[in-house]
N, CA, C and O atoms as a GROMACS GRO file, in nm:
protein
  332
    1MET      N    1   9.239  11.267   7.631
    1MET     CA    2   9.369  11.275   7.570
    1MET      C    3   9.471  11.207   7.661
    1MET      O    4   9.474  11.232   7.782
    2LYS      N    5   9.554  11.122   7.605
    2LYS     CA    6   9.658  11.050   7.680
    2LYS      C    7   9.791  11.122   7.658
    2LYS      O    8   9.821  11.168   7.548
    3THR      N    9   9.870  11.131   7.767
    3THR     CA   10  10.000  11.194   7.761
    3THR      C   11  10.100  11.106   7.835
    3THR      O   12  10.068  11.047   7.938
    4LYS      N   13  10.222  11.096   7.782
    4LYS     CA   14  10.326  11.017   7.847
    4LYS      C   15  10.379  11.091   7.969
    4LYS      O   16  10.382  11.214   7.973
    5LEU      N   17  10.421  11.011   8.068
    5LEU     CA   18  10.473  11.067   8.192
    5LEU      C   19  10.593  10.983   8.235
    5LEU      O   20  10.587  10.860   8.233
    6THR      N   21  10.701  11.049   8.274
    6THR     CA   22  10.819  10.980   8.324
    6THR      C   23  10.829  11.004   8.473
    6THR      O   24  10.824  11.119   8.518
    7LEU      N   25  10.844  10.896   8.550
    7LEU     CA   26  10.854  10.907   8.696
    7LEU      C   27  10.987  10.849   8.742
    7LEU      O   28  11.040  10.758   8.680
    8THR      N   29  11.039  10.903   8.849
    8THR     CA   30  11.157  10.847   8.914
    8THR      C   31  11.109  10.782   9.042
    8THR      O   32  11.062  10.849   9.134
    9VAL      N   33  11.122  10.649   9.047
    9VAL     CA   34  11.066  10.573   9.159
    9VAL      C   35  11.170  10.473   9.208
    9VAL      O   36  11.250  10.422   9.130
   10ASN      N   37  11.167  10.446   9.338
   10ASN     CA   38  11.255  10.346   9.398
   10ASN      C   39  11.237  10.213   9.326
   10ASN      O   40  11.125  10.173   9.296
   11GLU      N   41  11.348  10.144   9.298
   11GLU     CA   42  11.343  10.019   9.222
   11GLU      C   43  11.256   9.914   9.290
   11GLU      O   44  11.186   9.838   9.223
   12ARG      N   45  11.260   9.910   9.422
   12ARG     CA   46  11.178   9.814   9.497
   12ARG      C   47  11.029   9.839   9.473
   12ARG      O   48  10.951   9.745   9.461
   13VAL      N   49  10.992   9.965   9.466
   13VAL     CA   50  10.852  10.002   9.441
   13VAL      C   51  10.812   9.959   9.300
   13VAL      O   52  10.701   9.910   9.278
   14ILE      N   53  10.902   9.978   9.206
   14ILE     CA   54  10.873   9.938   9.067
   14ILE      C   55  10.848   9.789   9.058
   14ILE      O   56  10.753   9.745   8.993
   15LEU      N   57  10.933   9.710   9.124
   15LEU     CA   58  10.916   9.565   9.122
   15LEU      C   59  10.783   9.523   9.185
   15LEU      O   60  10.714   9.436   9.133
   16ARG      N   61  10.748   9.586   9.297
   16ARG     CA   62  10.619   9.555   9.362
   16ARG      C   63  10.503   9.592   9.270
   16ARG      O   64  10.406   9.518   9.259
   17ALA      N   65  10.514   9.707   9.206
   17ALA     CA   66  10.407   9.753   9.116
   17ALA      C   67  10.392   9.658   8.998
   17ALA      O   68  10.280   9.627   8.957
   18LYS      N   69  10.503   9.612   8.943
   18LYS     CA   70  10.496   9.519   8.830
   18LYS      C   71  10.435   9.386   8.871
   18LYS      O   72  10.357   9.327   8.796
   19ARG      N   73  10.471   9.338   8.991
   19ARG     CA   74  10.411   9.212   9.039
   19ARG      C   75  10.260   9.228   9.056
   19ARG      O   76  10.182   9.142   9.017
   20HIS      N   77  10.221   9.341   9.116
   20HIS     CA   78  10.078   9.367   9.136
   20HIS      C   79  10.006   9.380   9.003
   20HIS      O   80   9.894   9.332   8.987
   21SER      N   81  10.071   9.444   8.907
   21SER     CA   82  10.014   9.461   8.774
   21SER      C   83   9.989   9.325   8.708
   21SER      O   84   9.884   9.300   8.650
   22LYS      N   85  10.088   9.239   8.719
   22LYS     CA   86  10.076   9.106   8.660
   22LYS      C   87   9.966   9.026   8.729
   22LYS      O   88   9.889   8.956   8.664
   23LYS      N   89   9.960   9.036   8.862
   23LYS     CA   90   9.861   8.962   8.939
   23LYS      C   91   9.718   9.007   8.906
   23LYS      O   92   9.628   8.925   8.897
   24THR      N   93   9.699   9.138   8.889
   24THR     CA   94   9.564   9.191   8.864
   24THR      C   95   9.529   9.198   8.717
   24THR      O   96   9.412   9.216   8.681
   25GLY      N   97   9.631   9.184   8.630
   25GLY     CA   98   9.604   9.192   8.487
   25GLY      C   99   9.582   9.333   8.436
   25GLY      O  100   9.527   9.354   8.328
   26LYS      N  101   9.627   9.432   8.515
   26LYS     CA  102   9.613   9.572   8.474
   26LYS      C  103   9.751   9.629   8.443
   26LYS      O  104   9.851   9.589   8.503
   27SER      N  105   9.756   9.720   8.349
   27SER     CA  106   9.882   9.786   8.318
   27SER      C  107   9.918   9.884   8.430
   27SER      O  108   9.831   9.928   8.506
   28LEU      N  109  10.046   9.918   8.437
   28LEU     CA  110  10.088  10.018   8.537
   28LEU      C  111  10.020  10.152   8.512
   28LEU      O  112   9.984  10.222   8.606
   29SER      N  113  10.003  10.185   8.386
   29SER     CA  114   9.935  10.311   8.352
   29SER      C  115   9.792  10.311   8.405
   29SER      O  116   9.746  10.410   8.461
   30ARG      N  117   9.722  10.199   8.386
   30ARG     CA  118   9.582  10.190   8.432
   30ARG      C  119   9.575  10.196   8.584
   30ARG      O  120   9.487  10.261   8.640
   31MET      N  121   9.669  10.129   8.651
   31MET     CA  122   9.670  10.133   8.797
   31MET      C  123   9.694  10.276   8.846
   31MET      O  124   9.631  10.320   8.942
   32PHE      N  125   9.784  10.349   8.781
   32PHE     CA  126   9.813  10.487   8.816
   32PHE      C  127   9.689  10.574   8.797
   32PHE      O  128   9.655  10.656   8.883
   33GLU      N  129   9.620  10.556   8.684
   33GLU     CA  130   9.498  10.632   8.657
   33GLU      C  131   9.392  10.604   8.762
   33GLU      O  132   9.329  10.697   8.814
   34GLU      N  133   9.372  10.476   8.794
   34GLU     CA  134   9.269  10.440   8.892
   34GLU      C  135   9.300  10.499   9.029
   34GLU      O  136   9.208  10.541   9.101
   35LEU      N  137   9.427  10.503   9.065
   35LEU     CA  138   9.466  10.559   9.194
   35LEU      C  139   9.421  10.704   9.206
   35LEU      O  140   9.366  10.744   9.308
   36PHE      N  141   9.445  10.781   9.102
   36PHE     CA  142   9.413  10.924   9.110
   36PHE      C  143   9.270  10.957   9.068
   36PHE      O  144   9.219  11.063   9.102
   37GLU      N  145   9.206  10.868   8.994
   37GLU     CA  146   9.065  10.889   8.962
   37GLU      C  147   8.979  10.865   9.085
   37GLU      O  148   8.873  10.925   9.099
   38ALA      N  149   9.026  10.776   9.174
   38ALA     CA  150   8.949  10.744   9.295
   38ALA      C  151   8.942  10.866   9.387
   38ALA      O  152   8.848  10.879   9.465
   39GLY      N  153   9.040  10.954   9.378
   39GLY     CA  154   9.038  11.077   9.456
   39GLY      C  155   9.044  11.052   9.605
   39GLY      O  156   9.133  10.981   9.653
   40GLU      N  157   8.952  11.108   9.678
   40GLU     CA  158   8.952  11.101   9.824
   40GLU      C  159   8.906  10.966   9.877
   40GLU      O  160   8.916  10.942   9.998
   41GLN      N  161   8.858  10.879   9.793
   41GLN     CA  162   8.806  10.751   9.840
   41GLN      C  163   8.917  10.664   9.899
   41GLN      O  164   8.892  10.589   9.994
   42THR      N  165   9.037  10.671   9.845
   42THR     CA  166   9.148  10.590   9.895
   42THR      C  167   9.260  10.683   9.939
   42THR      O  168   9.342  10.725   9.858
   43PRO      N  169   9.264  10.716  10.068
   43PRO     CA  170   9.368  10.809  10.115
   43PRO      C  171   9.507  10.747  10.102
   43PRO      O  172   9.526  10.628  10.128
   44MET      N  173   9.604  10.829  10.063
   44MET     CA  174   9.742  10.781  10.051
   44MET      C  175   9.805  10.777  10.189
   44MET      O  176   9.785  10.867  10.270
   45LYS      N  177   9.881  10.672  10.215
   45LYS     CA  178   9.946  10.658  10.344
   45LYS      C  179  10.081  10.730  10.342
   45LYS      O  180  10.154  10.725  10.243
   46THR      N  181  10.112  10.795  10.450
   46THR     CA  182  10.242  10.859  10.464
   46THR      C  183  10.345  10.752  10.499
   46THR      O  184  10.309  10.639  10.531
   47GLU      N  185  10.472  10.788  10.493
   47GLU     CA  186  10.578  10.693  10.529
   47GLU      C  187  10.561  10.648  10.674
   47GLU      O  188  10.583  10.531  10.705
   48ALA      N  189  10.522  10.740  10.762
   48ALA     CA  190  10.501  10.705  10.902
   48ALA      C  191  10.386  10.605  10.917
   48ALA      O  192  10.395  10.513  10.998
   49ALA      N  193  10.280  10.622  10.840
   49ALA     CA  194  10.167  10.530  10.847
   49ALA      C  195  10.206  10.392  10.796
   49ALA      O  196  10.166  10.290  10.852
   50ARG      N  197  10.286  10.387  10.689
   50ARG     CA  198  10.333  10.258  10.637
   50ARG      C  199  10.424  10.189  10.738
   50ARG      O  200  10.415  10.068  10.756
   51ALA      N  201  10.512  10.267  10.803
   51ALA     CA  202  10.602  10.212  10.904
   51ALA      C  203  10.522  10.158  11.022
   51ALA      O  204  10.553  10.051  11.075
   52ALA      N  205  10.421  10.232  11.064
   52ALA     CA  206  10.337  10.186  11.174
   52ALA      C  207  10.265  10.057  11.136
   52ALA      O  208  10.251   9.967  11.219
   53GLY      N  209  10.220  10.046  11.013
   53GLY     CA  210  10.154   9.924  10.966
   53GLY      C  211  10.249   9.806  10.966
   53GLY      O  212  10.212   9.696  11.006
   54ARG      N  213  10.374   9.828  10.921
   54ARG     CA  214  10.473   9.720  10.922
   54ARG      C  215  10.504   9.677  11.065
   54ARG      O  216  10.517   9.557  11.092
   55LEU      N  217  10.515   9.773  11.157
   55LEU     CA  218  10.542   9.742  11.296
   55LEU      C  219  10.426   9.662  11.356
   55LEU      O  220  10.448   9.564  11.427
   56LEU      N  221  10.305   9.702  11.326
   56LEU     CA  222  10.188   9.631  11.376
   56LEU      C  223  10.184   9.487  11.324
   56LEU      O  224  10.155   9.394  11.398
   57ASP      N  225  10.213   9.470  11.196
   57ASP     CA  226  10.220   9.335  11.138
   57ASP      C  227  10.324   9.251  11.209
   57ASP      O  228  10.300   9.134  11.241
   58HIS      N  229  10.441   9.311  11.233
   58HIS     CA  230  10.550   9.239  11.300
   58HIS      C  231  10.509   9.199  11.442
   58HIS      O  232  10.533   9.086  11.484
   59LEU      N  233  10.446   9.290  11.514
   59LEU     CA  234  10.404   9.261  11.650
   59LEU      C  235  10.296   9.154  11.655
   59LEU      O  236  10.296   9.070  11.745
   60GLU      N  237  10.205   9.155  11.559
   60GLU     CA  238  10.099   9.055  11.556
   60GLU      C  239  10.156   8.916  11.529
   60GLU      O  240  10.100   8.817  11.575
   61LYS      N  241  10.266   8.907  11.454
   61LYS     CA  242  10.326   8.779  11.421
   61LYS      C  243  10.422   8.728  11.529
   61LYS      O  244  10.455   8.610  11.532
   62SER      N  245  10.465   8.817  11.618
   62SER     CA  246  10.564   8.778  11.718
   62SER      C  247  10.498   8.700  11.832
   62SER      O  248  10.377   8.706  11.853
   63LYS      N  249  10.583   8.627  11.906
   63LYS     CA  250  10.534   8.548  12.020
   63LYS      C  251  10.500   8.642  12.135
   63LYS      O  252  10.565   8.745  12.152
   64PRO      N  253  10.400   8.606  12.214
   64PRO     CA  254  10.368   8.689  12.330
   64PRO      C  255  10.481   8.686  12.433
   64PRO      O  256  10.550   8.585  12.447
   65VAL      N  257  10.498   8.794  12.503
   65VAL     CA  258  10.602   8.806  12.604
   65VAL      C  259  10.542   8.773  12.739
   65VAL      O  260  10.433   8.819  12.774
   66LYS      N  261  10.615   8.691  12.816
   66LYS     CA  262  10.568   8.656  12.951
   66LYS      C  263  10.580   8.780  13.038
   66LYS      O  264  10.686   8.842  13.045
   67THR      N  265  10.473   8.816  13.104
   67THR     CA  266  10.474   8.934  13.190
   67THR      C  267  10.475   8.890  13.336
   67THR      O  268  10.416   8.788  13.371
   68LEU      N  269  10.542   8.967  13.418
   68LEU     CA  270  10.547   8.942  13.562
   68LEU      C  271  10.490   9.063  13.633
   68LEU      O  272  10.495   9.176  13.584
   69ASN      N  273  10.434   9.038  13.751
   69ASN     CA  274  10.384   9.152  13.826
   69ASN      C  275  10.499   9.221  13.897
   69ASN      O  276  10.609   9.167  13.904
   70ASP      N  277  10.475   9.339  13.950
   70ASP     CA  278  10.580   9.420  14.012
   70ASP      C  279  10.644   9.349  14.131
   70ASP      O  280  10.765   9.358  14.151
   71LYS      N  281  10.563   9.279  14.210
   71LYS     CA  282  10.615   9.211  14.329
   71LYS      C  283  10.717   9.104  14.289
   71LYS      O  284  10.822   9.093  14.351
   72SER      N  285  10.685   9.027  14.186
   72SER     CA  286  10.777   8.923  14.138
   72SER      C  287  10.906   8.985  14.086
   72SER      O  288  11.015   8.934  14.114
   73LEU      N  289  10.895   9.092  14.011
   73LEU     CA  290  11.014   9.160  13.958
   73LEU      C  291  11.102   9.214  14.070
   73LEU      O  292  11.225   9.202  14.065
   74LEU      N  293  11.041   9.272  14.172
   74LEU     CA  294  11.117   9.326  14.284
   74LEU      C  295  11.188   9.214  14.360
   74LEU      O  296  11.304   9.228  14.397
   75GLN      N  297  11.118   9.104  14.381
   75GLN     CA  298  11.179   8.990  14.450
   75GLN      C  299  11.299   8.938  14.372
   75GLN      O  300  11.404   8.912  14.432
   76LYS      N  301  11.287   8.922  14.242
   76LYS     CA  302  11.398   8.874  14.159
   76LYS      C  303  11.516   8.970  14.165
   76LYS      O  304  11.631   8.928  14.175
   77HIS      N  305  11.486   9.099  14.160
   77HIS     CA  306  11.592   9.199  14.166
   77HIS      C  307  11.666   9.192  14.300
   77HIS      O  308  11.789   9.194  14.302
   78LEU      N  309  11.592   9.184  14.411
   78LEU     CA  310  11.654   9.180  14.541
   78LEU      C  311  11.736   9.053  14.562
   78LEU      O  312  11.844   9.058  14.622
   79ILE      N  313  11.688   8.942  14.512
   79ILE     CA  314  11.763   8.816  14.522
   79ILE      C  315  11.893   8.827  14.441
   79ILE      O  316  11.999   8.783  14.487
   80LYS      N  317  11.883   8.885  14.323
   80LYS     CA  318  12.002   8.899  14.240
   80LYS      C  319  12.102   8.996  14.304
   80LYS      O  320  12.222   8.973  14.300
   81LYS      N  321  12.052   9.104  14.362
   81LYS     CA  322  12.138   9.207  14.420
   81LYS      C  323  12.203   9.160  14.551
   81LYS      O  324  12.323   9.179  14.570
   82TYR      N  325  12.125   9.100  14.639
   82TYR     CA  326  12.176   9.066  14.772
   82TYR      C  327  12.205   8.916  14.790
   82TYR      O  328  12.260   8.875  14.893
   83GLY      N  329  12.168   8.836  14.693
   83GLY     CA  330  12.199   8.693  14.700
   83GLY      C  331  12.110   8.618  14.781
   83GLY      O  332  12.126   8.497  14.794
   0.00000   0.00000   0.00000
């Protein structure tokens, strides 16, 4: 038996869902059903997990930072401080 459901969702999420729906050729209703029919197979990510994923993606895309050893840092500091 099918029943209608009304959800209140962030507009950005709706747009992403519609793009994904169009790309996969599945209706939003079907995608919703598949998500919950899968049950424990696909764990839902918390907001913290999504944020950590975005941070990881950002870090992977960023340029590496030049690192200095402690001795070099101390020398630079002393030169700057005492001239």
